[in-house]
N, C-alpha and C positions, 0 to 999 in steps of 0.2 A: 504494500500500500504506500503510495507516494503522498507527500504533503502538498498542500495547495501552493501554487507559485506565489512568490512575494509580490505585493503591489509595488509599483514604481514610485519613487519620490516625485511628487507632482510639481508643476509650475504654478506660480501664484501671480495674479494680476495686481494685488495690493497687499500692504502689510497686515491689514486686519485679517485677511484670509489666512495668511501665514501664521499669525499669532493664535488663531483658533486651532489650526493644525498642530502647532507646537504644544498647545495646552492639553492635547488629547494623545498621550503617548501610545495608546493602542493602535494609532494610525501609523506610527513611524518606528516604534521600538523594535518590532521584528526585523525591519530593514537594518537598523543600527546594529543589532546583534549579529545579523548575517555579515555585515561589514567587518565586525570584530573577529568573527570566526574565520573569515577569509585571510586574516593576518595571524591566525593561530592563537588568538587571545581567548582566555577562559571567560565564558559568559554566564557562569552559573549563579552569580550574585550581582545582577545589574542594579544600579541606583540612578533613577532619573532626577536631574536637577531641574526643579520647576522654574527657577528664576533665570534671568539672563536673556540674551538675544537669539542665540542659536540653539540647535538641538544638542544637548549635552547629557551624556550618561557615564556614570562611574562604573568601571569594570573591576570589581574586587577592590582591594586596598591600594593597588599599585598604578592603575592606568585610568585614563579618561579619554573618551571619544567625543570630539566636537565636530558636528556636521553643519556646514554653512550653506544657507539657501543661496541660489545663484545671484539674487539681488544684493546679497551681502558679500559677494566675492572679494571686495576690497578688504574686508575684515580678515578673510583667509590669507590674503597676500601679506597683510600687515602682521598678523600673528605668526605665520610661518617665517617670514623674513626676520622678525624681531627675535624669535626664539633661536633661530640659527645664528644671527649676528651676535647675540649676547651670551651664547653658550660658552662657558668657561671663563667669562670675563668679569663676573660678579662674585663677591663673597657671599651673597645672599642666594639661596636656592630659587630657581625658576624652573618651570616644566621643561623637560627634554622631549624632542620629537622622536617617537618610536617608529611611526609609519605614517604615510600620507597617501591620498588617492582621490578618486572621484567616483560618485555613483549617480547616474541619471543627471549629470550636469551639476551635482552638488559636491563641492570639494570637502574633504574632511582631513582631520589630524587625529592620530592616536598619540597622546602625550602622557608623561609620567604624572602621577598624582602626588602632590606635596603633603608633607606632614604638618600638623599644626591646627590651631583653632581659628576659625574665621574672625577677622578683626571686628566685624559688625556685631558679633555675638558678645564680645568682651568689652569693647571700648566704652559704652555708656556707664559701666559699673566701676571703671578704674579710678583709683585715687589720683589727685592732681599731679603728684610727683611722677606717677607712672605715665600719665598722659604726656607730660613734658619730656620724659625719657624717650617715649616712642616717637614723638614728633621730631626730636633730634635725630633719631635713627632713620626716620623717613626722609628728612632733609639730606642725610648722608647717602641714603640709597638713591635718591633722585640724582645727586651729584655723581655717584658712581656710574649709573646708567648713562649719564650724559658725557662721561669721559670715554666711553666705548666709541670706537670708530663707527661712522655711519655705514660704510660699505654699501651694499645695494640699496639700503634704506634711503640713501640720498636721492633715489629716483622715485620715491613714493609720492603719490598724488593725494591731495592737492599740494602744490609747492607753497612754501610759507608766505611769500609776498602776495600771491594770488588769493590764498586763503584769507589772509588778513584784510585785504582790500574788499573781498566779497563780504566778510563779516562786518566791516565798517559800513558798507552800503546798506546792509539789511538790519543794522543794529537798532535803529529807532523803531522800525516796524515790528521787529521781533519783541522788543520789551514793551511796546504798547499793547501788542496782542496778549502778552503774558501778564498784563495788569500791573506793571511797575507804576508806583505812585507818580502823579504829575510833577511833584516837587523834585523828583529824581530825573524824570524825563527831560525837564527843563535844562538840566546841566549837560545833556548828552553832546550837544554841538561843541561846547567848550572842551569836553573831555576827548572827543574824537579828534579835535584839532590838535590837542596836546599829544594824543596817541600817535599821530602820524610822525611826530618828532621823537617821542620817547621809546617807541617800539622799533628796534632795529629790523629792517626788512632784508638787508643783504649781508648781515654778519654771518660768520661761519655757523651753520645750523648744527643742532645736536638732536639726539633721539628724544622725542617727547612722547611719553606714554599717555598723557592726557587725563588719567583718572587714578591718581594715588588717593584712593578712598577706602574706608574700612572694608567694603565688600570685596576688594581686590587684593587684600594681603592676608597672610596668616601670621598668628602670634604663637609664642611658646612661653611657658612660665618656668623659671628656675629659681628656687628658694625665694619665692614671693615677688620676683622681678619679671615683668613681662618684656619680651623682646620681639623684634621683627624676625619672623622665621621663614618668610617666603613671599614672592610676588607672582601674580598670575594675571591673565587677561590682557593681551597685547593687541587686541583687535582694532584699536583706534589710534595707533601710533602715527605720529607726524614727524617731520624734520623741521625744526625751527628754533625760535629764540627761547633760551633756557628758562626764563621766569614763568612761562606758561604752565609748567608743571607744579608750581607752588600754589595754584588756585584751588585744586581739590582739597588738600589738607587745610588751607586757609579757611575755606568756606565750611567744610563739613566737620572739622576737628579742632581748629585753634579757637573758634568761638569768641574772638576778640579778647582773649586772656593774654595779658602781656608776657607772662612766663612761657606760655605755649608758643606764641608768635616768635619770641626770641629764640626758643629752642629749635624751632623749624628752620628759621633763617640762618642761625649759627651752624646747624648741621649741614645746611646747604652750602655754606661758605660766605654768607653775607654778615659782616660785622656791624654794618651801619644801616639803619632804617631811616631814610630821609624823605623829604616831600616827593622828590622825583621817583623814587622806588615805589612809594605808596600810590602815586598817581599812575604809574605804569601798571602796577598790579590791579588797580581799580579798573583801568581801561581793558586789560586782558580778561578780567573776570566778566565784564560785560560782552566781550567779544568771543569768549570760549564757545565752542561748538555746542555745548550742552547748557549754556548759560540760562539760568532762571533764578534770579535773586530771591524771589518770594518763596521758592521751595528749598533753596540751597544754603542760604546764609543762616547758620545755626547760632544766632545771637538773640536772646529773648528780647522781644519788643523793639528790634532794631529800626523798624519803620517809623516809630515815634521818637527814637533817640537821636536821629539825624535829620537835619532840615534840607540837606542837599548832598551831592555826591562827594564834595570835599569833606564834609563832616562824616559821611559814611566811610570813606577810606581811612579816616583817623580812628573810627570805631572798630573796623575790621582788623587794621594793623596798628594798634596803639604803640606809642614809643615807650 
């Protein structure tokens, strides 16, 4: 008796259809397990990861399979290129590529599974000194990634200057649509004028991960001290100006606390926080590809504590 043939991975006309497909593992898990078996991987204890952008399934304790829909092929290129380029160049563990391929036009990677506790599970409960310790380590990790040579990632699209100019052109419309308060919208023209001078467009680019946030790193605890134990998710990598990668930890983790901000910046290599750096970071935060201040700035009551963007940058990055 033969088993029924596997369905093909389908094509989707829009992201909503794909999200509905991803949310129903019964429609794609058999195909994922068939891919894993084709590489000789044990599929006896699969674990579907419900969150994230792509189809992701854990295969035992050691491996993960990530399948990218064709419309997110750029994420596959970014992830594969970044993991290959950073392999052996960091003191911090990152996934290693075990196998790669394509099924029905959907590219995929089999990668190693890192040990540790997801940062988002631990971060809210940590004491202040532990948060400062981790933010210093995150700053150091960002700097270490940026010291790695770009290699083929120099060719990744979009290029930094084109990306920044497109973000600047769409900035006011984006933040108006997302409901940013008028008192902040009023300062956008001045900020963008400054941004054109403060954000280098043609400086030597570095690897930008774009999302150093608790959901994308792992932690480990040793004798009561939490440390960074691994980084993953390199699907949004760009090549560009180094300060861009300070925005995730600034918005989601530093929370306008002077000790946290200082730890992050010192770990990164900045000894001085002046007006120009604050202004550049404020501009980059509004120009980030995922920018949404109302959802991302983790400072209690920040909308009422600042009257304009200058006061807001002082609130997010206090001296």
